[in-house]
N, CA, C and O of each residue as an XYZ file, in Angstrom:
212
protein
N       0.832     -1.457      0.245
C       0.387      0.087      0.386
C       0.987      1.381      0.200
O       1.624      1.903      1.116
N       0.828      1.948     -0.938
C       1.246      3.171     -0.997
C       0.966      4.255     -0.079
O      -0.183      4.694     -0.130
N       1.903      4.874      0.894
C       1.517      6.017      1.712
C       0.463      7.046      0.756
O       0.541      7.450     -0.404
N      -0.655      7.265      1.975
C      -1.664      7.801      1.801
C      -1.326      9.600      1.107
O      -2.016     10.245      0.318
N       0.085     10.009      1.840
C       0.698     11.256      1.587
C       0.827     11.895      0.350
O       0.514     13.048      0.053
N       1.421     10.845     -0.472
C       1.919     11.351     -1.959
C       0.661     11.310     -2.803
O       0.651     11.808     -3.929
N      -0.635     10.591     -2.155
C      -2.040     10.483     -3.084
C      -2.257     12.045     -3.051
O      -2.405     12.732     -4.062
N      -2.257     12.610     -1.494
C      -2.989     14.311     -1.856
C      -1.802     15.145     -1.618
O      -2.093     16.340     -1.552
N      -0.435     14.855     -1.454
C       0.884     15.996     -1.724
C       0.793     16.393     -3.127
O       0.891     17.543     -3.556
N       0.519     14.918     -4.052
C       0.785     15.030     -5.409
C       0.760     16.303     -6.395
O       1.691     16.859     -6.976
N      -0.588     16.569     -6.385
C      -1.230     17.338     -7.161
C      -0.743     18.751     -6.302
O      -0.648     19.742     -7.027
N      -0.480     18.928     -5.101
C      -0.246     20.255     -4.887
C       1.245     20.700     -4.427
O       1.659     21.850     -4.570
N       2.031     19.597     -3.829
C       3.268     19.755     -3.712
C       4.335     19.368     -4.889
O       4.168     18.200     -5.242
N       5.564     20.146     -5.710
C       6.195     19.254     -6.393
C       7.175     18.631     -5.532
O       7.704     19.023     -4.492
N       7.348     17.086     -6.513
C       8.382     16.623     -5.574
C       9.442     16.762     -5.196
O       9.939     15.989     -4.377
N      10.077     17.803     -5.702
C      11.651     18.244     -5.301
C      11.697     19.047     -3.964
O      12.697     19.422     -3.353
N       9.976     19.278     -3.556
C      10.389     20.119     -2.598
C      10.709     19.368     -1.079
O      10.092     18.361     -0.733
N      11.619     19.924     -0.347
C      11.763     19.067      1.078
C      10.849     19.548      1.825
O      10.235     20.615      1.818
N      10.817     18.144      2.823
C       9.815     17.784      3.751
C       8.922     19.028      4.500
O       7.727     19.295      4.377
N       9.698     19.508      5.106
C       8.852     20.672      5.819
C       8.059     21.737      4.882
O       6.892     22.040      5.133
N       8.781     22.285      3.775
C       8.031     22.617      2.872
C       7.017     22.048      2.156
O       6.268     22.947      1.773
N       6.627     20.923      1.780
C       5.851     20.064      1.375
C       4.892     20.176      2.688
O       3.741     20.467      2.362
N       5.042     20.048      3.819
C       3.969     19.990      4.661
C       3.601     21.172      4.982
O       2.485     21.213      5.500
N       4.306     22.464      4.825
C       3.949     23.626      5.006
C       2.662     24.153      3.664
O       1.722     24.948      3.641
N       2.994     23.648      3.148
C       1.889     23.690      1.623
C       0.898     22.897      2.256
O      -0.192     23.445      2.086
N       0.775     21.677      3.020
C      -0.402     21.031      2.758
C      -0.866     22.071      4.210
O      -2.080     22.265      4.149
N      -0.439     22.544      5.057
C      -0.887     23.705      5.893
C      -2.095     24.488      5.367
O      -3.288     24.595      5.649
N      -1.278     24.960      4.519
C      -2.279     26.245      3.574
C      -3.500     25.455      2.773
O      -4.632     25.935      2.699
N      -3.154     24.275      2.226
C      -3.934     23.927      1.304
C      -5.299     24.061      1.870
O      -6.075     24.737      1.193
N      -5.742     23.559      2.959
C      -7.071     23.106      3.389
C      -8.051     24.693      3.046
O      -9.055     24.649      2.336
N      -7.581     25.926      3.640
C      -8.013     26.855      3.438
C      -8.600     26.923      2.183
O      -9.782     27.022      1.850
N      -7.410     26.842      1.444
C      -7.993     27.302     -0.376
C      -8.823     26.193     -1.240
O      -9.386     26.259     -2.333
N      -8.629     24.956     -0.110
C      -9.432     23.967     -0.909
C     -10.699     24.132     -0.307
O     -11.417     23.239     -0.757
N     -11.207     24.703      0.337
C     -12.082     25.135      0.655
C     -13.264     25.892      0.254
O     -14.435     25.753      0.609
N     -12.620     26.890     -0.725
C     -12.799     27.937     -1.684
C     -13.171     26.624     -2.965
O     -14.258     26.441     -3.513
N     -12.111     25.991     -3.143
C     -12.444     25.346     -4.488
C     -13.534     24.485     -4.543
O     -14.387     24.505     -5.430
N     -13.498     23.588     -3.417
C     -14.186     22.072     -3.262
C     -15.315     22.320     -2.429
O     -16.190     21.453     -2.441
N     -15.435     23.051     -1.903
C     -16.459     23.703     -0.303
C     -16.950     22.525      0.222
O     -18.152     22.341      0.415
N     -15.816     21.467      0.538
C     -16.292     20.814      1.349
C     -15.860     20.314      2.682
O     -14.928     19.527      2.513
N     -16.204     20.474      4.116
C     -15.308     20.002      5.189
C     -14.345     19.032      5.195
O     -13.325     19.055      5.885
N     -14.784     17.886      4.157
C     -14.198     16.018      3.949
C     -12.953     16.836      3.271
O     -11.831     16.383      3.496
N     -13.062     17.953      2.496
C     -11.448     18.313      2.116
C     -10.349     18.339      3.404
O      -9.437     17.586      3.747
N     -10.859     19.479      3.887
C     -10.201     19.562      5.066
C      -9.862     18.633      6.174
O      -8.945     18.945      6.934
N     -10.662     17.268      6.378
C     -10.444     16.741      7.132
C      -9.591     15.587      6.294
O      -9.092     14.587      6.811
N      -9.540     15.896      5.074
C      -8.488     14.537      4.522
C      -7.001     15.290      4.707
O      -5.913     14.902      5.133
N      -7.283     16.009      4.406
C      -5.940     17.319      4.661
C      -5.158     17.069      5.859
O      -3.929     17.007      5.825
N      -5.948     16.900      7.075
C      -5.699     17.239      8.595
C      -4.956     15.839      8.874
O      -4.051     15.887      9.708
N      -5.242     14.557      8.254
C      -5.037     13.081      8.417
C      -3.593     13.142      7.568
O      -2.589     12.744      8.160
N      -3.501     13.501      6.561
C      -2.591     13.880      6.083
C      -1.187     14.591      6.731
O      -0.074     14.140      6.460
N      -1.271     15.074      7.099
C      -0.277     16.219      7.969
C      -0.146     15.171      9.114
O       0.967     14.720      9.386
N      -1.484     14.694      9.928
C      -0.758     13.817     10.798
C      -0.157     12.822     10.724
O       0.273     12.491     11.829
N       0.172     11.961      9.715
C       0.746     10.519      9.306
C       2.326     11.300      8.631
O       3.457     10.917      8.929
N       2.080     12.154      7.929
C       3.365     12.470      7.544
C       4.299     13.131      8.754
O       5.465     13.453      8.528
């Protein structure tokens, strides 16, 4: 099973980003995905990614 982090961070963060930077982008992602996706589920998914990462 591939780590779920890759599935969520791939579209948002370039692969060459160091882990700390990638996490920062993940932290900012929920607020922007609220306006695009408009779903609280989106935020929950990102929170899970942050915890497992």
